[in-house]
SEVEX-731925 format. One record per residue (C-alpha): z, x, y; residue number from 1. Coordinates in Angstrom, 2 decimals, decimal comma. Each point is the difference from the previous one (the first is absolute). Example, Ala and Ser with C-alpha at 12.3 -4.5 7.8 and 13.67 -1.06 7.14 Angstrom:
2
- c3:c1:c2:seq
- 7,80:12,30:-4,50:1
- -0,66:1,37:3,44:2
% end
This chain:
70
- c3:c1:c2:seq
- 11,79:-6,11:79,12:1
- 1,59:2,87:-1,95:2
- 2,08:-0,41:-3,21:3
- 3,70:1,08:0,43:4
- -0,40:3,10:-2,13:5
- -2,98:1,11:2,04:6
- 1,92:-0,45:3,05:7
- 3,07:1,92:-1,12:8
- -2,31:2,72:-1,19:9
- -1,48:0,24:3,47:10
- 3,32:0,08:1,63:11
- 1,30:2,74:-2,52:12
- -3,26:2,19:0,65:13
- 0,53:-0,38:3,91:14
- 3,80:0,95:-0,61:15
- -0,99:3,03:-2,17:16
- -2,63:1,11:2,55:17
- 2,56:-0,07:2,75:18
- 2,59:1,84:-2,04:19
- -2,44:2,81:-0,91:20
- -0,79:0,22:3,65:21
- 3,64:0,46:0,88:22
- 0,63:2,45:-2,87:23
- -2,94:2,23:1,34:24
- 1,37:-0,25:3,57:25
- 3,61:1,14:-1,29:26
- -1,62:2,79:-2,09:27
- -1,81:1,28:3,20:28
- 3,31:-0,34:1,93:29
- 2,05:1,97:-2,70:30
- -2,79:2,71:-0,15:31
- -0,01:0,44:3,89:32
- 3,97:0,08:0,06:33
- -0,10:2,79:-2,63:34
- -2,22:1,95:1,77:35
- 1,95:-0,35:3,10:36
- 3,17:1,05:-1,97:37
- -1,78:3,08:-1,55:38
- -1,04:1,16:3,48:39
- 3,51:-0,51:1,28:40
- 1,55:2,09:-2,90:41
- -2,52:2,69:0,90:42
- 0,98:-0,04:3,59:43
- 3,70:0,12:-0,91:44
- -0,64:3,01:-2,33:45
- -1,95:1,74:2,69:46
- 2,74:-0,64:2,67:47
- 2,62:1,16:-2,51:48
- -1,98:3,17:-0,56:49
- -0,27:0,48:3,73:50
- 3,74:-0,46:0,65:51
- 0,78:2,46:-2,82:52
- -2,27:2,64:1,37:53
- 1,47:-0,29:3,45:54
- 3,54:-0,06:-0,81:55
- 1,21:2,58:-2,65:56
- 2,69:-0,84:-2,25:57
- 2,94:1,67:1,85:58
- 3,57:-1,20:0,76:59
- 0,34:-1,94:3,33:60
- 2,89:-0,63:2,09:61
- -0,09:-3,72:0,91:62
- 1,71:0,86:3,19:63
- -3,07:1,92:1,25:64
- -1,86:-3,15:-0,37:65
- 2,20:-2,31:2,23:66
- -1,61:-1,23:3,23:67
- 1,11:1,51:3,27:68
- 2,02:-3,02:1,14:69
- 2,49:0,49:-2,80:70
% end
């Protein structure tokens, strides 16, 4: 039979191991999310540049943009 101290140490080691695994998993998740955010920011920047190149900065009359049913 294990001494109470030894049993507590075993339990703490098991909890520490689980906590380390969870931290590693969270780190991987945060890393993947940051990669996705970086890609999305690049895509938004590219889309913005494309829109700017297609539509020169000129005054527009909003009445010209009304759908035909108005």
